[in-house]
C-alpha positions in Angstrom: -58.7 173.1 -5.8 -59.1 172.3 -9.4 -56.4 169.7 -9.5 -58.1 167.9 -6.5 -61.5 167.9 -8.4 -59.9 166.6 -11.5 -58.1 163.8 -9.4 -61.4 163.1 -7.6 -63.1 162.9 -11.0 -60.7 160.4 -12.4 -61.1 158.4 -9.3 -64.9 158.5 -9.5 -64.7 157.7 -13.3 -62.7 154.8 -12.8 -64.8 153.5 -9.8 -68.1 153.7 -11.8 -66.6 152.1 -14.8 -65.2 149.2 -12.7 -68.4 148.9 -10.8 -70.6 148.8 -14.0 -68.3 146.4 -15.5 -67.7 144.0 -12.8 -71.0 144.2 -10.9 -72.7 141.2 -12.7 -69.5 139.2 -12.0 -69.8 139.6 -8.2 -70.3 136.2 -6.7 -72.3 135.9 -3.3 -70.0 134.7 -0.7 -72.4 131.8 0.1 -71.9 130.4 -3.3 -68.0 130.6 -2.9 -67.9 128.8 0.5 -68.7 125.3 1.4 -70.9 126.6 4.1 -71.8 129.6 6.5 -68.8 131.0 8.4 -68.8 130.7 12.2 -68.3 134.0 14.2 -65.6 134.2 16.5 -65.2 136.3 19.7 -62.6 139.0 19.3 -62.9 141.1 22.6 -65.3 142.2 25.3 -65.6 145.7 26.6 -67.5 146.6 29.8 -69.0 150.0 30.7 -70.3 151.4 34.1 -73.9 152.4 33.8 -76.6 153.7 36.3 -79.6 152.4 34.4 -80.9 148.9 33.9 -82.2 149.6 30.4 -78.9 151.1 29.0 -78.0 150.3 25.4 -75.2 151.0 22.9 -75.8 152.6 19.5 -73.1 151.7 17.3 -71.8 153.6 14.2 -71.9 152.0 10.9 -68.1 151.8 10.6 -67.9 149.9 14.0 -65.5 152.3 15.6 -67.7 153.9 18.1 -70.7 153.4 20.3 -72.9 155.8 22.1 -74.0 154.5 25.5 -77.5 155.5 26.3 -77.8 155.3 30.1 -81.4 155.2 31.2 -84.4 153.4 32.8 -87.4 153.0 30.7 -91.0 152.8 31.9 -92.7 150.7 29.2 -96.3 151.7 30.6 -95.5 155.6 30.9 -92.9 157.5 29.0 -93.1 160.3 31.5 -91.5 158.1 34.0 -88.4 157.3 32.1 -85.1 158.3 33.8 -82.3 159.5 31.6 -78.8 159.3 33.4 -76.7 160.6 30.4 -74.9 159.7 27.3 -71.2 158.5 26.8 -68.9 158.0 23.8 -67.2 154.5 23.8 -64.1 154.0 21.6 -64.4 150.4 20.6 -60.8 150.0 19.6 -59.2 151.5 22.8 -62.1 150.9 25.2 -62.0 154.5 26.3 -65.3 156.0 27.6 -65.8 159.7 27.4 -69.0 161.3 28.9 -70.9 163.7 26.7 -71.6 167.0 28.3 -75.5 167.3 27.7 -77.8 169.4 30.2 -80.0 167.3 32.2 -82.9 169.1 30.9 -82.2 168.1 27.4 -81.3 164.3 27.9 -85.0 163.1 27.0 -84.9 164.9 23.7 -81.5 163.6 22.4 -81.6 162.0 19.0 -79.0 160.5 16.6 -78.7 160.1 13.0 -79.6 156.7 11.5 -75.8 155.9 11.1 -75.3 157.1 14.6 -72.4 159.4 13.6 -74.1 162.5 15.1 -76.3 163.2 18.1 -78.5 166.5 18.2 -80.9 168.1 20.6 -82.6 171.5 21.3 -80.8 173.7 23.9 -81.7 177.3 24.6 -83.1 178.0 21.2 -80.2 176.3 19.3 -79.7 173.0 17.7 -76.5 171.2 19.0 -75.2 168.8 16.6 -72.3 166.5 18.2 -70.0 164.4 16.0 -69.3 161.4 17.7 -66.0 160.8 15.7 -64.1 163.8 16.5 -66.2 164.9 19.6 -66.8 168.4 18.1 -70.1 170.1 18.4 -71.8 172.9 16.5 -74.7 175.3 17.5 -77.4 176.4 15.1 -79.8 179.2 15.8 -83.1 178.4 14.4 -86.3 180.5 14.9 -88.1 177.7 17.1 -89.1 177.2 20.6 -88.5 174.0 22.4 -92.0 173.7 23.5 -93.3 174.2 19.9 -91.3 171.3 18.4 -92.9 168.0 18.9 -90.0 166.4 17.0 -86.9 167.4 15.0 -85.0 165.3 12.5 -81.5 166.3 11.2 -81.3 165.4 7.5 -78.4 163.4 6.0 -77.4 166.3 3.8 -76.0 167.9 6.8 -77.7 171.1 6.1 -81.5 170.8 6.5 -83.4 170.2 9.7 -87.1 169.5 10.0 -89.4 170.1 12.8 -93.0 169.3 13.6 -94.5 172.4 15.3 -97.9 172.5 17.1 -99.0 175.6 15.4 -102.4 176.1 13.9 -105.3 173.6 13.8 -103.3 170.6 12.6 -99.6 171.7 13.1 -96.8 172.8 10.8 -93.8 170.9 9.3 -91.0 173.4 9.2 -87.8 173.0 7.1 -84.6 175.1 8.4 -81.3 175.6 6.7 -78.6 175.3 9.4 -76.1 177.3 7.4 -78.2 180.3 7.2 -80.1 179.8 10.4 -83.3 180.5 8.5 -86.6 178.7 7.9 -86.8 178.0 4.2 -90.1 176.4 4.0 -93.3 175.8 6.0 -96.1 173.3 5.4 -99.3 173.5 7.1 -100.8 170.1 7.6 -104.3 169.6 6.4 -107.2 167.5 7.7 -106.4 164.2 6.2 -102.6 164.5 6.3 -100.8 161.8 8.2 -97.0 162.9 8.2 -94.3 164.3 6.2 -90.6 163.4 5.3 -87.9 165.4 3.7 -85.9 163.9 0.5 -82.4 163.0 1.0 -81.0 166.3 -0.9 -83.5 168.4 1.2 -85.2 169.8 -2.0 -88.5 167.9 -1.7 -91.0 167.3 0.9 -93.4 164.1 0.7 -96.7 164.5 2.7 -98.7 161.2 3.2 -102.4 162.0 3.0 -105.0 159.3 3.5 -104.9 157.7 -0.1 -102.5 160.3 -1.6 -98.8 161.3 -1.7 -98.0 164.9 -2.1 -94.7 165.9 -3.8 -93.8 169.4 -2.8 -90.6 171.3 -4.3 -88.8 173.5 -2.0 -88.8 176.4 -1.7 -91.3 177.3 -4.5 -93.9 175.3 -3.1 -95.2 173.7 -6.4 -96.9 170.3 -5.7 -97.9 167.3 -7.5 -100.3 164.5 -6.2 -99.9 160.8 -6.7 -102.8 158.6 -5.9 -102.2 155.3 -3.9 -103.3 152.2 -5.7 -106.3 150.4 -4.3 -108.7 151.4 -1.5 -106.1 151.0 1.4 -105.8 154.0 3.7 -102.1 155.2 4.4 -100.9 155.5 7.8 -97.5 157.0 7.1 -94.5 157.6 4.9 -90.9 157.1 5.7 -87.6 157.0 4.0 -84.5 154.8 4.4 -81.3 156.5 5.3 -79.0 157.2 2.3 -81.7 156.4 -0.1 -84.4 158.3 -2.1 -86.8 155.5 -1.8 -90.0 156.0 0.3 -92.2 153.4 2.0 -95.7 154.0 2.5 -97.5 151.9 5.0 -101.3 151.3 5.1 -103.7 150.5 7.8 -104.4 146.9 8.4 -108.0 145.7 7.9 -107.6 143.1 10.7 -107.0 144.3 14.1 -105.6 140.9 15.2 -103.0 140.7 12.3 -99.9 142.9 11.9 -100.0 142.2 8.2 -100.8 145.0 5.6 -100.2 146.3 2.2 -96.9 148.3 1.6 -96.1 150.7 -1.3 -92.8 152.1 -2.4 -92.2 155.4 -4.2 -89.1 156.8 -5.9 -87.9 160.6 -5.9 -90.5 161.8 -8.2 -93.3 160.0 -6.3 -93.9 157.1 -8.8 -95.5 154.4 -6.8 -95.3 150.6 -6.9 -96.4 147.7 -4.8 -94.0 146.1 -2.4 -93.8 142.1 -2.6 -96.3 142.3 -5.4 -99.1 143.7 -3.1 -99.2 140.7 -0.7 -99.9 141.4 2.9 -96.8 141.5 5.1 -95.2 143.0 8.0 -91.9 144.9 7.5 -90.0 145.5 10.8 -86.4 146.7 9.7 -87.0 149.2 7.0 -84.9 152.2 7.4 -82.5 150.6 9.7 -80.1 149.2 7.0 -78.5 151.7 4.8 -78.0 150.2 1.4 -79.1 146.9 2.7 -82.1 144.6 1.9 -84.9 144.5 4.3 -86.9 141.9 6.1 -90.6 141.3 6.4 -92.8 138.6 7.9 -95.4 136.6 6.0 -97.7 133.7 6.3 -99.4 132.1 9.3 -96.0 130.7 10.4 -94.5 134.3 10.5 -91.8 133.2 7.9 -89.1 135.8 6.8 -89.0 137.2 3.4 -86.1 139.4 2.1 -87.0 142.3 -0.2 -85.1 144.2 -2.6 -84.6 147.9 -1.5 -84.5 149.1 -5.1 -87.6 147.3 -6.7 -89.5 146.3 -3.8 -89.7 142.9 -5.0 -89.5 139.7 -2.9 -86.2 137.8 -3.6 -85.9 135.3 -0.8 -88.3 133.3 1.3 -86.9 131.9 4.8 -89.0 129.3 6.7 -88.9 129.7 10.5 -87.4 127.1 12.5 -89.3 125.5 15.6 -86.7 127.1 18.0 -87.1 130.6 16.4 -89.5 133.3 17.5 -90.7 135.8 14.8 -88.8 138.6 16.6 -85.6 136.9 16.4 -84.3 138.1 13.1 -82.6 141.5 13.6 -80.2 142.2 10.7 -79.2 141.1 7.3 -76.0 141.2 5.2 -75.3 143.8 2.6 -75.9 141.3 -0.2 -79.0 139.8 1.3 -77.6 136.2 1.6 -77.1 136.0 5.4 -79.7 137.0 8.2 -78.3 137.7 11.7 -80.5 136.5 14.5 -80.5 135.8 18.4 -82.0 132.7 19.7 -82.5 132.2 23.6 -83.8 129.2 25.4 -83.8 128.4 29.2 -80.1 127.6 29.2 -78.3 129.7 26.7 -78.2 132.4 24.0 -76.7 132.0 20.6 -76.2 134.4 17.7 -77.2 132.7 14.6 -76.5 133.1 10.8 -79.0 131.9 8.5 -78.3 131.4 4.6 -81.2 133.0 3.0 -80.8 130.9 -0.2 -80.4 127.3 1.5 -81.8 127.9 5.0 -78.4 126.5 6.5 -77.9 127.8 10.0 -74.7 128.2 12.0 -74.8 129.1 15.8 -72.2 130.8 17.9 -72.8 130.9 21.8 -72.6 134.1 23.4 -70.8 134.7 26.8 -74.1 135.5 28.5 -77.3 133.8 28.7 -79.1 137.3 28.4 -81.1 138.0 25.4 -79.2 140.2 22.9 -79.6 142.2 19.9 -76.9 141.4 17.5 -75.9 143.7 14.7 -73.7 143.8 11.6 -71.2 146.7 11.3 -68.1 147.6 9.1 -69.7 146.1 6.1 -70.7 142.9 7.8 -67.2 142.3 9.0 -68.2 142.6 12.6 -71.0 141.5 14.8 -71.6 143.6 17.9 -73.7 142.3 20.9 -74.6 144.4 23.9 -76.3 143.2 27.1 -76.7 144.0 30.8 -74.8 141.9 33.3 -77.2 139.4 35.1 -75.6 139.7 38.4 -74.6 143.4 38.4 -77.2 145.6 36.2 -74.7 148.6 36.6 -72.4 146.8 34.3 -73.1 146.7 30.4 -71.2 144.3 28.3 -70.3 144.7 24.5 -68.9 141.7 22.7 -67.3 142.3 19.3 -67.4 139.1 17.0 -65.3 138.6 13.8 -68.1 137.5 11.2 -65.7 135.7 9.0 -67.8 136.7 6.0 -65.6 137.2 3.1 -66.4 139.6 0.4 -64.5 139.7 -2.8 -62.6 142.9 -3.9 -65.2 143.5 -6.5 -68.1 143.5 -3.8 -66.0 145.7 -1.5 -65.9 148.1 -4.3 -69.6 148.0 -5.1 -70.3 148.8 -1.3 -68.0 151.6 -1.4 -69.8 153.2 -4.5 -73.2 152.5 -2.8 -72.1 154.3 0.4 -70.4 157.2 -1.4 -72.8 157.5 -4.4 -73.1 161.5 -4.2 -69.4 161.8 -4.1 -68.8 159.1 -7.0 -71.4 160.4 -9.2 -70.4 164.1 -8.7 -66.8 163.3 -9.3 -67.9 161.3 -12.3 -69.8 164.2 -13.6 -66.7 166.4 -13.0 -64.6 164.0 -14.9 -66.9 164.0 -17.8 -67.2 167.8 -17.9 -63.3 168.1 -17.8 -63.0 165.7 -20.7 -65.6 167.4 -22.8 -64.0 170.8 -22.0 -60.6 169.4 -22.9 -61.7 168.1 -26.2 -63.4 171.5 -27.0 -60.3 173.4 -26.1 -58.0 171.2 -28.3 -60.6 171.4 -31.1 -60.6 175.1 -31.0 -56.8 175.2 -31.0 -56.7 172.9 -33.9 -59.1 175.0 -35.7 -57.2 178.2 -35.0 -54.0 176.6 -36.1 -55.5 175.3 -39.3 -56.8 178.9 -40.1 -53.5 180.2 -39.4 -51.7 177.7 -41.7 -54.2 178.7 -44.4 -54.0 182.4 -44.1 -50.1 182.4 -44.4 -49.9 179.7 -47.2 -49.1 182.3 -49.9 -47.2 184.8 -47.7 -45.2 182.9 -45.0 -41.5 183.7 -45.0 -39.0 181.2 -44.2 -38.0 180.8 -40.6 -34.5 179.3 -40.9 -33.7 179.8 -37.1 -36.8 177.8 -36.1 -37.2 175.5 -38.9 -35.5 172.3 -37.2 -37.3 172.8 -33.8 -40.6 173.2 -35.7 -40.0 170.0 -37.7 -38.9 168.1 -34.5 -41.9 169.2 -32.5 -44.5 168.4 -35.4 -42.8 165.0 -36.0 -43.0 164.1 -32.3 -46.8 165.2 -32.3 -47.3 163.0 -35.3 -45.9 159.9 -33.6 -47.9 160.6 -30.6 -51.0 160.9 -32.8 -50.3 157.5 -34.5 -49.8 155.8 -31.0 -53.1 157.2 -29.5 -55.3 157.2 -32.6 -57.8 155.0 -30.9 -58.4 157.4 -28.1 -58.0 160.8 -29.7 -60.6 161.5 -32.2 -59.8 165.0 -32.5 -56.4 164.7 -34.0 -57.8 163.9 -37.6 -55.5 166.3 -39.4 -52.3 164.1 -38.4 -54.1 160.8 -38.1 -55.2 160.7 -41.6 -51.8 160.3 -43.1 -49.7 159.5 -40.1 -47.5 162.6 -41.1 -47.3 166.3 -39.7 -49.0 168.9 -41.8 -46.4 170.4 -44.2 -45.8 174.1 -44.0 -45.2 175.3 -47.7 -42.5 178.1 -47.8 -43.3 181.0 -50.0 -41.5 184.1 -51.0 -41.2 186.6 -48.2 -43.4 189.7 -48.1 -41.7 192.9 -47.3 -42.4 194.3 -43.8 -41.1 197.4 -42.3 -41.2 196.0 -38.6 -40.7 192.2 -38.3 -43.0 190.7 -35.6 -42.6 187.5 -33.5 -44.9 185.3 -31.4 -44.4 186.4 -27.8 -45.0 182.8 -26.7 -42.7 180.8 -28.9 -40.7 183.4 -30.9 -41.8 182.2 -34.2 -41.7 185.0 -36.9 -45.2 186.4 -37.9 -46.6 188.3 -40.8 -48.9 191.2 -40.5 -51.7 189.3 -41.8 -51.5 186.4 -39.3 -54.0 186.3 -36.4 -52.7 183.2 -34.8 -49.2 181.9 -34.4 -48.7 178.9 -37.0 -46.5 177.1 -34.5 -48.1 177.2 -31.0 -51.6 178.5 -32.0 -51.7 181.4 -29.6 -53.5 184.4 -30.9 -51.4 187.2 -32.2 -51.9 190.5 -30.1 
């Protein structure tokens, strides 16, 4: 296990170093190419469904899709009909039904990366892995009728539930490993909603003009005031991020625009887009990506940095585009993915956020679609119902032809695996410090042993040559690695091994030897002068 941690630490340390050194050199692909790439259709898949409103939820890696087979009643959710869920392997085309009780179909949820489905069933939370089709059942002390909503945290260990207990309800946090409730927050009069931190150790409660930060499980609370006079209407967190987005109520019922705020892990709050009124419409959907917002009378699109909340691009809407057409954005923030439909055709459109250049690729169907980037923007997926046979759902796979450099791919890897990379990097640093400490201690002990026997050490003729050879080799290594071995100062100062001064032997009734290397020892010696091991 230690070897695997050490290996992972070395890899992580190298990754962090390379990313830190090369990140400023990463050139956006739009700057490398003469123009935008044109997507190419790779393959089409067809799935049999019962509902006319069926859809596909794609995993981030682009390997699988969850088929949500249903009919929706937009006017009354109680009239929705759920037929079931299936797992589609996008490489082989194999469709596998997911065994879920009919009574639970309306409660099925997915994690934001669509790698897991989960639902309440007979007092247990069932978590289904889309990749390996395995499921796990966790018994938690909650009844289905009490839970208004549940949310599986990305730490894989925490689950939150809003329970209709008390006057305003409770927000409960459960540990799935221990099957115990670890924390309960009782909502107060002005509280709007709550969200758990990525590591499951903090709870954020949006309350009118305040943000409460509560440490779990001790319940210690700090409060941050929301700047200005805007009234908060909710807090949410993007998947895979510690950043919080705080929305406020619009002061104009006829306008979607309002002011947004962003908060970090400690609850420090700052304005989004410098406090301008905007409408954010894809926050939380893009893990590690930039996000999009509408602004102005023309409903133009702006691109916002997910780390700083600053506007970095402004995209003017074309005459043939609707404000609802932009659906996704590339990981570097340079390309927006849209779907454009008219009376005769539908196209997926790539839009350069820097130059405004547009490239269209006609879809197989004239049906309106919702395109999506997956697999680090290398693929574009489009799902739609057959216009002639609504029991057929089609999924088209396009090669985006977006080319990222090795540096950019390495940066994406570090972003997606930051807990592993940082954890491995910390392990590497700790191992380096520990190694230095051990070597320093050994050097110190060896030096003390050399000093203690300087006037009493007997000649060790049998081992003299081997000892000299070993010290000479160590001296050569010390000279070669002097730049990276700061703790070898005893040898590096002269480039020669320390000399052992032979003295007259002291009589001893019982000669003693080091049990590690066989070097003769004197009674006064505490450490072996050759290998440094303590004398026992």
